[in-house]
N, C-alpha and C positions, 0 to 999 in steps of 0.2 A: 794457420788460420785459427782464430779463437771463435767459438760459437757459444753463446750464452742462451740458455733455454730456461728462463725464470718461471714460465707458466707451464712447463712440461708439455708443450705442444709437439716437440721433436722427439724427446725421449722421456719416458715416465720413470724416474728414479735418479739416483746419483751415479752418473756414468763412470766417473773415476773409480768409485768403490766397486761397481759392477765389473768393470774391466780388470781391476786388480784381482778380484775373486776368481774371475774367468781364468786369468793367467796362473794363479796360485793353485787352482785345481789340477792344472797340467804339470806344474813344477812345485810340489808341496814345500820345498825349502824356502819358498818366497813367503810362507806364512810367518816367518820370523819378523817380517816387517809389519805385520798386522797391527800389533799394539801401537807402534808409532804412527801408523797411518790414521787409525781411529782417534788417537790423542790430538793429532794436529787438526783433523777435521772438526772435532768437537770444539777446540779452541777457536777455530775460524767461525763456526756456527754460533758461538757465544759471543762473538765480537771481541775476543781477547787478542787476536792477531789480524792484521790486514791481508788481503789477497797477495800482495807483493811478498810478504814474509812467508806465506804458505807456498807460494811458487818457488822461492829461493831455497827453502828447506826441502821441498818436494823434489826439485831438480837434483840436489845432492844425493838423495836416497834413490831416486829413479835410476841414476847411473849405476849404482851398486846393484839395484834389482835387475837391471838389464844384463849385467855381467853374470849374476847368479842364474838368470833365466837361460842365458846362452851357454853356460858353463858345462852342461852335461854332455 
């Protein structure tokens, strides 16, 4: 299920970034994905890429992050 909260009535903040930082605090090796995460988010916020491209690239790296998260 996808939920979009454009007016911050459900969650105040960027939930994807907050969840990433939550996970990275518990598994510090996930911080290696931080530059790419912010780079892609900035491109999306500036309108340089569409949500579909963000999701496609995000899915690729999410799989790698999950392997790293579960790897210890």
